[in-house]
C-alpha positions in Angstrom: -12.5 49.6 111.2 -14.4 46.6 112.5 -17.3 45.2 110.4 -20.8 45.6 111.7 -22.5 42.5 112.9 -25.7 42.3 110.8 -27.3 39.9 113.3 -26.7 42.3 116.2 -28.0 45.5 114.4 -30.8 47.3 116.0 -34.1 47.1 114.1 -35.1 50.4 112.5 -38.7 51.6 112.8 -40.3 52.2 109.4 -41.5 55.7 108.7 -43.5 54.8 105.5 -47.0 56.1 105.1 -49.8 53.8 106.1 -50.8 53.1 102.5 -47.6 51.1 102.1 -46.6 47.9 104.0 -44.2 48.6 106.7 -40.6 48.3 105.7 -38.4 46.1 107.9 -35.2 44.1 107.9 -37.3 40.9 108.0 -39.3 42.0 104.9 -36.0 42.7 103.1 -34.6 39.3 104.0 -37.7 37.5 103.0 -37.8 39.2 99.6 -34.1 38.6 99.1 -34.6 34.9 99.8 -37.6 34.8 97.5 -35.6 36.3 94.7 -32.6 34.0 95.4 -34.8 30.9 95.1 -36.7 32.1 92.0 -36.1 30.7 88.6 -33.3 33.1 87.7 -31.8 33.2 91.2 -30.8 36.8 90.9 -31.0 39.0 94.0 -30.1 42.7 94.2 -30.8 45.6 96.4 -32.4 47.4 93.5 -34.8 44.5 92.7 -35.7 44.1 96.4 -36.4 47.8 96.7 -38.7 47.7 93.6 -40.5 44.7 95.0 -41.1 46.5 98.3 -42.2 49.7 96.6 -39.3 51.8 97.9 -36.1 53.3 96.7 -32.7 51.4 97.0 -31.4 54.2 99.4 -34.2 53.3 101.9 -32.8 49.8 102.3 -29.5 51.1 103.7 -31.2 52.0 106.9 -31.7 48.2 107.5 -28.6 46.7 105.7 -25.3 48.4 105.1 -24.4 46.6 101.8 -24.9 43.5 99.7 -22.5 41.3 101.7 -24.5 42.0 104.8 -27.7 41.2 103.0 -26.2 37.9 101.7 -25.3 36.9 105.3 -28.8 37.6 106.5 -30.4 35.8 103.6 -28.2 32.8 103.8 -29.0 32.4 107.5 -32.7 32.6 106.7 -32.3 29.8 104.2 -30.6 27.7 106.8 -33.7 28.0 108.9 -35.0 25.0 106.9 -32.2 22.7 108.1 -33.7 20.0 110.3 -31.9 19.9 113.6 -32.9 17.4 116.3 -35.7 15.9 114.1 -34.2 12.5 113.6 -34.1 9.7 116.1 -31.6 6.9 116.7 -27.8 6.7 117.3 -25.7 9.8 117.3 -24.2 8.7 114.0 -27.5 8.4 112.3 -28.6 11.8 113.6 -25.3 13.3 112.4 -25.8 11.8 109.0 -29.4 13.1 108.8 -28.4 16.6 109.9 -25.7 16.8 107.2 -28.1 15.5 104.6 -30.7 18.1 105.5 -28.0 20.8 105.4 -26.9 19.7 102.0 -30.4 19.4 100.6 -31.4 22.9 101.8 -28.4 24.3 99.9 -29.1 22.2 96.9 -32.7 23.3 96.7 -31.6 26.5 95.0 -28.4 26.8 92.9 -28.1 30.5 93.9 -28.3 29.6 97.6 -25.6 26.8 97.2 -23.2 29.1 95.4 -23.8 31.9 97.9 -23.0 29.6 100.7 -19.5 29.1 99.2 -18.9 32.8 99.1 -20.6 33.8 102.4 -19.6 32.7 105.9 -22.6 31.4 107.7 -22.6 33.1 111.1 -26.2 33.9 112.0 -28.5 32.3 114.6 -29.4 29.3 112.3 -25.7 28.6 111.6 -25.1 28.7 115.3 -28.1 26.4 115.8 -26.5 23.9 113.4 -23.1 24.2 115.1 -24.6 23.7 118.5 -26.3 20.5 117.3 -23.1 19.2 115.7 -21.1 19.9 118.8 -23.6 18.0 120.9 -23.6 15.0 118.5 -19.8 14.9 118.5 -19.7 15.2 122.3 -22.1 12.2 122.4 -19.6 10.3 120.3 -16.8 11.1 122.8 -15.0 13.7 120.7 -13.2 16.3 122.8 -14.2 19.9 122.6 -11.1 21.1 120.7 -11.4 18.5 117.9 -15.2 18.9 117.7 -14.8 22.7 117.3 -12.6 22.2 114.2 -14.7 19.2 113.0 -17.9 21.3 112.6 -16.1 23.5 110.1 -14.8 20.5 108.2 -18.2 18.8 108.0 -20.2 21.9 106.9 -17.5 22.8 104.3 -17.9 19.3 102.8 -21.6 19.6 102.7 -21.4 23.1 101.2 -18.9 21.9 98.5 -21.2 19.0 97.5 -24.2 21.3 97.2 -22.2 23.8 95.1 -20.8 21.1 92.8 -24.4 20.2 91.9 -25.7 23.8 91.9 -26.5 23.8 88.2 -28.5 20.6 88.4 -26.0 18.5 86.6 -24.0 15.5 88.0 -20.3 16.0 87.3 -19.8 12.2 87.8 -22.5 11.2 85.3 -21.5 8.6 82.7 -21.5 11.3 80.0 -20.3 14.1 82.3 -17.0 16.0 82.3 -15.3 13.6 84.7 -16.1 10.6 82.5 -15.0 12.4 79.4 -11.7 13.3 81.0 -11.1 9.7 82.2 -12.1 8.2 78.8 -9.7 10.4 76.8 -6.8 9.9 79.2 -4.1 7.8 77.4 -3.1 4.6 79.3 0.6 5.1 78.5 0.5 8.6 80.1 -1.9 8.0 83.0 -1.6 4.3 83.7 -3.0 4.5 87.2 -6.0 6.6 86.2 -6.6 4.2 83.3 -6.5 1.2 85.5 -8.8 2.7 88.1 -11.3 4.2 85.6 -14.2 1.9 86.5 -13.7 2.5 90.2 -13.4 6.3 89.7 -16.7 6.4 88.0 -18.5 3.9 90.2 -21.1 4.5 92.9 -24.2 6.7 93.1 -24.2 10.3 94.5 -25.8 9.0 97.7 -23.2 6.2 98.1 -20.3 8.7 97.6 -21.9 11.1 100.0 -22.2 8.4 102.7 -18.7 7.2 102.1 -17.2 10.7 102.3 -19.1 11.4 105.6 -17.9 8.1 107.0 -14.3 8.9 106.1 -14.6 12.3 107.7 -16.3 11.0 110.9 -13.8 8.1 111.3 -10.9 10.5 110.9 -12.4 12.9 113.5 -13.0 9.9 115.9 -9.5 8.6 115.3 -8.0 12.0 116.0 -10.0 12.4 119.2 -8.9 8.9 120.4 -5.3 9.7 119.8 -5.6 12.9 121.8 -7.3 11.0 124.6 -4.6 8.4 124.8 -1.7 10.8 124.4 0.5 10.9 127.6 0.5 14.3 129.3 3.5 16.6 128.5 6.3 16.4 131.0 
């Protein structure tokens, strides 16, 4: 049986008495996002129902299950991603879009972790995909390579956000990576030992910019090779 599209579901009219605020899918999504971005980051249908002064069963008229709610809430969170706000070259605008995407996810550990588990497919995810495709087209990337590139770029940004979801820096001088590098015996791991300073070098921003540059240069290189490839006989 095919899964229902939560973004294509028909809005249900609330039948609650006038003394209570009208129940709606939008109210449920907003409350879910509020809970997700709160201090404990815990979101549940039961908590949402309590906050909206209704029973959990009432919510199922608007969302079929928790996975559907997560998809809706994630897309609402992505509404904050700035698309088309920056000026300058296509590359600068691409960098700024990816930074905005990453910062939105990093603004809440729960949102960042949910983005790893939930496929972003709503209107705001499509808005971001449309912008990325436009920027890559401006760079001369063909449609086929650009279509796969948007997945690669957003997955990278999501992974960065999730890695820092708990507010700690894995690459900090006293962090787990440094501890592992420092205790690695030189006779067992000679290359790791020799490169230990380089492995731990650079700020988070420098590493982010480097990674984006590597990804973009790879995408451009792939697109150029396709463009210069002779047609099949």
